C-alpha positions as CSV (number, residue, x, y, z in Angstrom):
1,M,62.7,-7.2,-44.5
2,N,64.7,-5.9,-41.5
3,E,68.2,-7.5,-41.6
4,N,68.6,-6.9,-37.8
5,M,65.3,-8.7,-36.9
6,K,65.7,-10.9,-33.8
7,V,63.7,-14.1,-33.5
8,K,63.5,-16.6,-30.6
9,I,64.5,-20.2,-31.5
10,T,64.0,-23.3,-29.5
11,Y,65.7,-26.7,-29.6
12,T,65.9,-29.8,-27.5
13,V,69.0,-31.2,-25.8
14,E,69.6,-33.9,-23.2
15,L,69.2,-32.6,-19.7
16,E,72.9,-33.1,-18.9
17,Q,73.8,-31.0,-22.0
18,V,72.0,-27.9,-20.8
19,P,74.9,-26.4,-18.8
20,E,77.2,-26.7,-21.8
21,A,74.6,-25.2,-24.1
22,A,74.1,-22.4,-21.7
23,S,77.8,-21.8,-21.4
24,K,78.1,-21.4,-25.2
25,V,75.3,-18.9,-25.2
26,L,77.0,-17.1,-22.3
27,D,80.3,-16.9,-24.2
28,R,78.4,-15.3,-27.1
29,A,76.8,-12.9,-24.6
30,L,80.1,-11.7,-23.4
31,S,81.6,-11.2,-26.9
32,P,79.7,-7.9,-27.5
33,L,81.1,-6.6,-24.3
34,D,84.7,-7.2,-25.3
35,G,86.3,-3.8,-25.4
36,F,83.3,-2.3,-23.5
37,S,85.6,-0.3,-21.2
38,D,87.4,1.1,-24.3
39,K,84.1,2.2,-25.8
40,V,83.1,4.0,-22.6
41,D,86.5,5.7,-22.4
42,K,86.1,6.9,-25.9
43,L,82.6,8.2,-25.1
44,K,84.1,10.1,-22.1
45,A,86.8,11.6,-24.3
46,I,84.5,12.8,-27.1
47,K,81.3,13.8,-25.2
48,D,82.4,17.4,-24.9
49,V,84.0,17.6,-28.3
50,S,81.5,16.3,-30.9
51,V,77.8,15.8,-30.5
52,D,77.6,13.7,-33.7
53,K,80.5,11.4,-32.6
54,T,78.9,11.2,-29.1
55,I,75.6,10.0,-30.5
56,K,77.3,7.4,-32.7
57,Q,79.3,6.1,-29.8
58,I,76.3,6.0,-27.5
59,E,74.5,3.9,-30.2
60,E,77.4,1.6,-30.5
61,I,77.5,1.0,-26.7
62,R,73.7,0.6,-26.6
63,K,73.9,-2.0,-29.4
64,S,76.6,-4.0,-27.6
65,M,74.5,-3.9,-24.4
66,Y,71.4,-5.0,-26.2
67,E,73.1,-7.9,-27.8
68,A,74.6,-9.0,-24.5
69,E,71.3,-8.6,-22.7
70,L,69.4,-10.9,-25.1
71,L,72.0,-13.6,-24.8
72,L,72.5,-13.2,-21.0
73,S,68.7,-13.6,-20.6
74,D,68.7,-16.7,-22.8
75,S,71.6,-18.2,-20.8
76,S,70.0,-17.4,-17.5
77,N,66.6,-18.9,-18.6
78,M,68.3,-22.1,-19.7
79,L,70.1,-22.5,-16.4
80,M,67.1,-21.6,-14.3
81,G,65.1,-24.2,-16.2
82,Y,67.9,-26.7,-15.7
83,L,68.0,-26.1,-11.9
84,N,64.2,-26.3,-11.6
85,T,64.2,-29.6,-13.4
86,I,67.1,-31.0,-11.3
87,S,65.4,-29.8,-8.1
88,A,62.0,-31.4,-9.1
89,K,63.8,-34.6,-10.0
90,E,65.6,-34.7,-6.7
91,E,62.5,-34.0,-4.8
92,A,60.6,-36.8,-6.7
93,D,63.4,-39.2,-6.0
94,S,63.5,-38.2,-2.4
95,Q,59.7,-38.8,-2.0
96,E,60.0,-42.2,-3.8
97,N,62.8,-43.2,-1.3
98,H,60.6,-42.2,1.7
99,E,57.6,-44.0,0.4
100,G,59.4,-47.2,-0.7
């Protein structure tokens, strides 16, 4: 079995807990990008010196970007779902107030 296999998981939280849950995912998304600038600087320094080291550094940068992209997407989707739900709830409340 592939040790690096990614799977999508789903769990339920109260609506008001969504921003906090998304924030935690966002923090995890930013973690792989810590030191990103240093990795890019290292790549710039070695790209004309060693093809092998350049390939390894490119792969390290790509892996960090991939990890961040997955988690950024998850966080964004959580927050968009939250906003859509809040907007729909506000619209329904507004219509109830106009009708009643």
